C-alpha positions in Angstrom: 1.5 -16.6 29.1 3.3 -18.5 26.3 2.0 -19.1 22.8 3.2 -21.4 20.1 3.1 -18.7 17.4 2.5 -15.0 17.0 -0.7 -15.9 15.1 -2.1 -17.8 18.1 -1.3 -14.9 20.4 -3.3 -12.6 18.0 -6.2 -15.1 17.9 -6.2 -15.2 21.7 -6.2 -11.4 22.1 -8.9 -11.0 19.5 -11.1 -13.5 21.3 -10.4 -11.9 24.6 -11.3 -8.5 23.1 -14.5 -9.8 21.7 -15.5 -11.2 25.1 -14.6 -7.9 26.8 -16.3 -5.7 24.2 -13.5 -4.0 22.2 -11.8 -4.3 18.9 -8.1 -4.8 18.3 -5.5 -3.7 15.9 -1.8 -4.3 15.3 0.0 -1.3 16.6 3.6 -2.2 15.9 5.9 -5.0 14.9 9.7 -5.5 15.2 11.6 -7.6 12.7 14.9 -9.5 13.2 17.9 -7.8 11.6 19.3 -11.2 10.7 16.4 -12.8 8.8 13.6 -10.2 8.7 11.1 -12.4 10.6 8.8 -10.8 13.1 10.3 -11.0 16.7 7.7 -8.9 18.5 4.2 -7.6 18.0 2.1 -5.1 20.0 -1.6 -5.6 19.7 -3.9 -2.9 21.2 -7.4 -1.7 21.6 -8.5 0.0 18.3 -9.0 3.2 20.3 -5.3 3.3 21.2 -3.4 6.5 20.4 -4.8 9.7 18.8 -5.1 10.9 15.2 -3.6 14.3 15.2 -5.3 16.9 13.0 -3.3 17.6 9.9 -3.4 21.3 9.0 -5.5 22.0 5.9 -3.1 22.3 3.0 -5.8 22.8 0.3 -5.7 19.2 -0.5 -8.8 17.0 -0.7 -9.6 15.4 2.6 -9.8 11.6 2.1 -11.0 10.5 5.6 -14.8 10.4 5.5 -15.4 9.6 9.1 -14.2 10.9 12.4 -11.4 9.0 14.2 -12.5 6.7 17.0 -9.1 6.9 18.8 -9.3 8.0 22.4 -5.8 7.4 23.8 -6.6 4.0 25.3 -3.7 2.2 26.8 -5.0 -1.4 26.7 -2.6 -3.6 24.9 -0.6 -6.8 24.8 3.1 -7.2 23.8 4.3 -10.6 22.7 8.0 -11.4 21.9 9.5 -14.5 20.3 11.8 -16.0 23.0 12.8 -19.2 21.2 11.7 -20.8 18.0 8.0 -21.8 18.5 7.6 -19.8 21.8 6.0 -16.4 22.0 5.9 -14.8 25.5 3.6 -12.1 26.7 6.0 -9.5 28.1 3.5 -6.7 28.7 -0.2 -6.5 29.3 -2.3 -3.4 30.0 -5.9 -4.3 30.9 -7.6 -1.0 31.6 -9.5 1.0 29.0 -10.2 4.7 29.3 -13.6 4.4 27.5 -16.7 2.3 27.9 -16.6 -1.2 26.5 -19.4 -2.3 24.1 -20.0 -5.7 22.8 -20.2 -5.4 19.0 -23.3 -6.8 17.3 -21.7 -6.7 13.9 -21.8 -10.0 12.1 -19.5 -11.0 9.3 -16.8 -8.5 10.2 -13.6 -9.7 8.6 -11.0 -11.0 11.0 -7.5 -9.5 11.0 -6.3 -12.7 9.2 -8.9 -12.2 6.4 -7.9 -8.5 6.1 -4.2 -9.4 5.9 -4.9 -12.0 3.2 -7.0 -9.6 1.2 -4.2 -7.0 1.5 -1.7 -9.6 0.2 -4.0 -10.5 -2.7 -4.5 -6.8 -3.7 -0.8 -6.1 -3.3 0.0 -9.0 -5.6 -2.5 -7.8 -8.1 -1.0 -4.3 -7.9 2.5 -5.7 -8.5 1.3 -7.7 -11.5 -0.5 -4.7 -12.9 2.6 -2.5 -12.4 4.7 -5.1 -14.3 2.1 -5.0 -17.2 2.1 -1.2 -17.2 5.9 -1.2 -17.4 5.8 -3.5 -20.4 3.2 -1.3 -22.1 5.3 1.7 -21.3 8.3 0.1 -23.0 6.2 -0.9 -26.1 4.9 2.7 -26.3 8.5 4.1 -26.1 9.6 1.7 -28.9 6.5 2.8 -31.0 7.3 6.5 -30.4 10.9 6.0 -31.4 9.7 4.3 -34.6 7.3 7.2 -35.3 10.1 9.8 -34.7 12.4 7.9 -37.1 9.6 7.6 -39.7 8.8 11.3 -39.3 12.5 12.3 -39.9 12.5 10.1 -43.0 9.3 11.7 -44.3 10.7 15.1 -43.6 13.8 14.4 -45.6 11.7 13.1 -48.4 9.4 16.1 -48.4 12.5 18.4 -48.3 13.9 16.6 -51.3 10.6 16.9 -53.2 10.4 20.6 -52.3 14.1 21.1 -53.5 13.3 19.3 -56.7 10.3 21.5 -57.3 12.3 24.6 -56.7 15.0 23.4 -59.1 12.4 22.7 -61.8 10.7 26.1 -61.2 14.1 27.8 -61.3 15.0 26.0 -64.6 11.6 26.9 -66.0 12.0 30.6 -65.2 15.5 30.7 -66.7 14.4 29.1 -69.9 11.5 31.5 -70.3 
């Protein structure tokens, strides 16, 4: 099969998956070394692969639910052949698990998820820039405090020295 874009190939595979009763995910992408654009994309059943258990290192476990991966091999690989032409170069139809038609309504599409990830990444980048500016202001403020502290220390040392001199003069005149 040939598609006009990588996005249309994803839409096709997502619709196919919905009809067949499985969910998809992007497993891998390959980018051009020349311009960094995506030149191939592998989409697969969401049960593709396995999540290997990571030995307990005493750290808090973040994953709250068990992995649904079962080593399923169902997938589609599309490659950009010419500008505007994406060709299916590999297709594995068989699943190693029962297919179930999902009754979930309102589940975000991969495009919506990608857009939300881009939005959150942009917000994070903006917040990091603000944090860097605040950090720089704090450094400037701390430098000012250190300079002021040194100045005050010299003033206090001068006052203490003057008091000692006055006390010394008072003792010698008595």
